matplotlib code that plots the C-alpha trace (Angstrom):
import matplotlib.pyplot as plt

x = [59.6, 60.2, 61.4, 63.0, 63.9, 67.7, 67.7, 68.5, 66.5, 65.7, 62.9, 60.5, 61.1, 58.6, 57.0, 55.0, 53.4, 52.3, 51.2, 49.3, 47.9, 46.5, 45.0, 43.2, 41.5, 40.9, 39.3, 37.4, 35.7, 34.8, 32.5, 30.7, 29.9, 27.8, 30.2, 33.7, 35.0, 38.2, 40.7, 43.9, 46.2, 45.3, 49.2, 49.8, 45.9, 47.1, 50.3, 47.4, 45.9, 46.3, 46.3, 44.9, 42.1, 39.4, 39.9, 40.2, 36.4, 34.4, 31.4, 30.7, 30.1, 33.2, 33.2, 36.4, 37.7, 40.5, 41.8, 44.2, 42.9, 44.0, 47.8, 47.4, 46.7, 42.9, 43.8, 45.8, 42.4, 40.5, 43.0, 42.8, 39.0, 39.2, 41.3, 39.3, 36.6, 38.1, 38.4, 34.9, 35.6, 33.9, 36.1, 35.1, 37.2, 37.6, 39.7, 39.1, 40.0, 38.5, 35.6, 35.1, 33.5, 32.5, 29.1, 29.2, 30.8, 27.9, 25.2, 27.1, 27.5, 23.6, 22.9, 24.4, 21.7, 19.0, 20.4, 20.7, 17.5, 16.2, 17.3, 16.4, 12.7, 13.3, 13.9, 11.3, 13.8, 13.1, 14.8, 18.0, 20.7, 23.5, 27.0, 30.6, 34.1, 36.7, 39.5, 43.2, 46.9, 47.9, 48.2, 46.4, 43.0, 40.9, 40.8, 39.8, 37.3, 35.6, 36.0, 33.7, 31.3, 30.7, 30.5, 29.2, 27.6, 30.6, 30.5, 34.1, 34.6, 36.2, 40.3, 40.6, 44.1, 43.8, 40.2, 39.7, 37.3, 35.3, 33.9, 31.3, 28.6, 27.8, 24.2, 24.5, 21.0, 18.1, 20.5, 23.6, 26.3, 29.4, 32.3, 34.1, 37.3, 39.5, 40.4, 44.1, 45.4, 48.3, 51.3, 53.1, 54.1, 56.2, 56.2, 59.4, 58.5, 55.1, 57.0, 59.4, 56.1, 54.3, 57.5, 57.9, 54.3, 54.4, 51.9, 53.9, 53.5, 56.2, 58.2, 61.9, 63.8, 66.7, 65.7, 68.4, 67.6, 64.0, 64.3, 67.1, 64.1, 61.7, 63.9, 64.0, 60.3, 60.2, 62.5, 61.2, 57.3, 58.5, 59.7, 56.9, 53.8, 54.9, 51.4, 50.6, 53.0, 53.8, 56.6, 60.1, 58.7, 62.3, 63.8, 61.2, 61.3, 65.3, 67.0, 68.5, 68.0, 68.1, 68.3, 71.9, 71.8, 70.6, 68.6, 71.4, 73.3, 70.9, 70.2, 74.2, 74.1, 71.6, 72.8, 76.2, 74.0, 71.5, 72.2, 75.9, 77.1, 74.6, 72.8, 70.5, 69.0, 68.5, 66.6, 64.6, 63.6, 63.1, 60.4, 58.9, 58.7, 57.0, 54.5, 53.1, 52.4, 55.5, 56.4, 53.5, 51.0, 52.7, 51.5, 53.7, 51.8, 49.9, 47.9, 49.5, 52.1, 49.7, 47.6, 47.8, 47.8, 44.5]
y = [46.3, 44.2, 45.4, 41.5, 40.5, 41.3, 38.7, 35.3, 34.2, 30.3, 31.4, 28.3, 24.9, 23.5, 20.0, 19.0, 15.7, 17.5, 20.4, 17.4, 16.4, 19.6, 20.9, 17.3, 18.0, 21.5, 20.5, 17.8, 20.2, 23.1, 20.0, 20.1, 24.4, 26.8, 29.7, 30.2, 33.2, 33.6, 34.9, 37.2, 39.0, 43.0, 43.1, 41.5, 41.8, 40.4, 38.6, 36.0, 35.8, 32.7, 33.8, 29.9, 30.1, 31.7, 28.7, 26.2, 28.3, 28.3, 29.7, 29.6, 32.9, 34.3, 36.4, 38.2, 38.3, 40.7, 39.4, 41.0, 44.7, 45.8, 45.3, 48.0, 51.8, 52.9, 54.9, 52.1, 50.0, 52.6, 53.4, 49.1, 49.7, 52.0, 50.2, 46.7, 49.4, 49.6, 45.9, 44.8, 43.8, 44.5, 43.4, 42.4, 43.5, 41.3, 41.1, 36.9, 36.7, 39.6, 38.7, 42.3, 42.2, 38.6, 39.4, 41.5, 38.4, 35.9, 38.2, 38.6, 34.4, 34.3, 36.8, 34.3, 31.8, 33.6, 34.0, 30.2, 29.1, 31.4, 29.3, 26.1, 27.3, 28.2, 24.9, 22.8, 22.4, 22.8, 25.6, 24.3, 26.5, 27.9, 25.4, 27.3, 26.9, 29.1, 29.0, 30.4, 30.3, 28.3, 31.2, 34.1, 33.3, 30.9, 28.9, 31.8, 32.8, 29.3, 29.3, 33.0, 31.9, 28.5, 30.5, 27.7, 25.5, 22.5, 19.7, 18.8, 15.3, 12.6, 12.4, 8.6, 7.8, 6.5, 7.8, 10.4, 12.9, 13.2, 16.4, 18.3, 20.6, 23.1, 25.1, 28.7, 29.9, 28.3, 30.1, 28.7, 25.6, 25.7, 22.9, 23.2, 22.3, 25.3, 24.6, 25.5, 26.7, 24.3, 26.9, 26.9, 30.3, 31.0, 34.9, 35.3, 38.4, 37.7, 33.9, 36.6, 38.6, 35.1, 34.4, 37.7, 37.5, 33.8, 32.8, 30.3, 27.3, 24.6, 26.0, 26.2, 30.2, 31.7, 34.0, 36.7, 37.3, 37.7, 40.1, 42.0, 42.1, 42.8, 46.2, 46.9, 46.5, 49.3, 51.6, 51.8, 51.8, 55.1, 56.5, 56.3, 56.0, 57.7, 58.6, 54.6, 53.7, 54.6, 57.6, 55.8, 52.2, 50.7, 53.5, 54.1, 50.2, 50.0, 53.6, 52.8, 55.0, 52.9, 55.7, 55.4, 51.3, 49.0, 46.3, 43.8, 46.8, 47.8, 44.4, 43.6, 47.5, 46.1, 43.1, 44.7, 47.3, 45.0, 41.3, 41.2, 40.8, 38.0, 38.4, 35.4, 36.0, 39.5, 38.7, 36.0, 38.9, 41.3, 38.9, 38.3, 42.1, 42.5, 39.7, 40.4, 44.3, 45.2, 47.6, 48.8, 48.4, 47.9, 46.8, 45.0, 45.9, 49.7, 50.0, 52.3, 49.4, 47.6, 50.2, 48.0, 44.8, 41.8]
z = [-45.0, -42.0, -39.1, -38.1, -41.8, -40.4, -38.3, -40.1, -37.2, -38.3, -34.9, -35.3, -35.7, -37.9, -37.4, -40.2, -38.6, -36.1, -38.1, -40.4, -37.1, -35.9, -39.6, -39.7, -36.1, -36.8, -39.8, -38.1, -36.1, -38.3, -40.2, -37.2, -36.8, -38.5, -36.6, -36.1, -33.1, -34.3, -31.6, -32.2, -29.6, -29.8, -29.5, -33.0, -34.5, -38.2, -37.3, -35.1, -38.1, -40.2, -44.3, -44.4, -42.4, -45.2, -46.9, -43.7, -43.2, -46.5, -46.0, -42.6, -40.7, -38.5, -35.3, -34.9, -31.2, -30.3, -26.8, -24.9, -25.4, -21.5, -22.6, -25.5, -25.2, -26.0, -28.9, -30.5, -30.1, -31.9, -34.2, -35.5, -35.1, -38.1, -39.8, -39.7, -40.9, -44.0, -44.4, -43.9, -40.8, -36.8, -34.5, -31.1, -28.3, -25.3, -22.3, -21.3, -18.4, -16.9, -19.2, -20.4, -23.9, -23.8, -23.7, -27.0, -28.5, -27.8, -29.1, -32.1, -32.5, -31.7, -34.8, -36.8, -35.5, -36.4, -40.2, -40.0, -39.0, -41.5, -44.0, -42.3, -42.0, -46.0, -46.5, -44.8, -41.5, -38.1, -36.0, -33.8, -31.7, -33.9, -33.3, -32.5, -31.9, -30.4, -32.9, -32.6, -32.5, -28.8, -26.2, -27.3, -24.9, -26.6, -23.2, -20.9, -23.8, -23.4, -19.9, -19.5, -22.0, -20.3, -16.8, -14.3, -17.3, -17.6, -14.8, -15.0, -16.9, -15.0, -15.8, -16.5, -17.8, -22.1, -22.2, -25.1, -24.4, -26.9, -28.4, -26.1, -26.8, -24.2, -24.9, -23.8, -24.8, -26.5, -29.3, -28.8, -28.6, -28.3, -28.5, -25.2, -26.8, -28.9, -31.9, -32.7, -35.5, -37.2, -37.1, -40.8, -41.1, -44.0, -42.9, -40.0, -39.3, -37.7, -36.4, -33.9, -32.9, -32.5, -30.3, -28.6, -27.1, -26.0, -29.1, -30.2, -27.6, -27.6, -30.6, -30.0, -30.6, -29.4, -26.7, -27.4, -31.1, -30.5, -27.5, -30.0, -32.6, -29.9, -29.3, -32.6, -33.2, -29.8, -31.6, -35.1, -33.4, -31.0, -33.8, -36.2, -34.1, -30.4, -29.5, -29.4, -27.0, -23.1, -22.9, -22.7, -21.2, -21.2, -19.9, -17.5, -16.6, -16.5, -16.3, -19.3, -21.7, -25.2, -27.7, -29.0, -29.4, -31.7, -30.7, -29.9, -28.7, -25.7, -24.8, -24.2, -22.6, -20.3, -19.4, -17.9, -16.4, -14.6, -15.0, -14.1, -18.1, -18.2, -22.1, -21.8, -18.5, -19.7, -23.0, -20.6, -18.4, -21.3, -22.8, -19.3, -18.4, -21.8, -21.9, -18.1, -18.9, -16.9, -19.8, -20.5, -23.1, -25.8, -29.6, -31.7, -35.2, -36.1, -38.4, -40.9, -41.6, -43.0, -44.9, -48.3, -46.8, -46.4]

ax = plt.figure().add_subplot(projection="3d")
ax.plot(x, y, z, "-o")
ax.set_aspect("equal")
plt.show()
């Protein structure tokens, strides 16, 4: 049962034309590659997986990258690693901002190249570097990962108005070439529960949503997780930060109480501040999803 399903949110405004264009661009990028580096957000590793992704990728190799592992506790990370293993997946955890975990991702991508060239050799073709692209939802850290992988190899191209930069491959090693533009997954989600979590984590880009409803949903998620898996969260994150105990409140009730307590009754300002504090890590390492919620899924 979704935590946020009680909210008649109409959270995200979808733009079908925009989605169609993004999907077309993604498919064109995918035609050119051998390996897909799929980047997800460690706080919401299920909600940042698009249900159509496998259909788009087809039989290409995929390396699963879970970014921002610094935003969850080590025990939460371990619980997810076990969960992914049961799904037959090996997740590579990164903190792309600081480069942690990136060498292992490169190694995994290059290993796919060995298999590719075995197949080429069997057909009488010459070996070549494996071609990879980084894809994922907006704001999950794709660009930071690309920058870490590319290092100093990229020369800034001149920004000339009206000139569309063509797709560019950058040789990372003898075994690997990377497309230097990230692939953005089109945001056509039917699942409002996932949409709310994407909004909380700021993984929605330019989407339009109601801060107060999203902040209230966020507070309800924290309350639920504290009840079912307190060991995966910091102790009393809201009370620690705001000196206001949430125990007796619903998410909406706490939002209004916090507005009175700290922000002169301004609920909108309170909602924005709460979401900003979470996104910047000021509330501690709080996941919005835990493996037991998905034990029967995927």
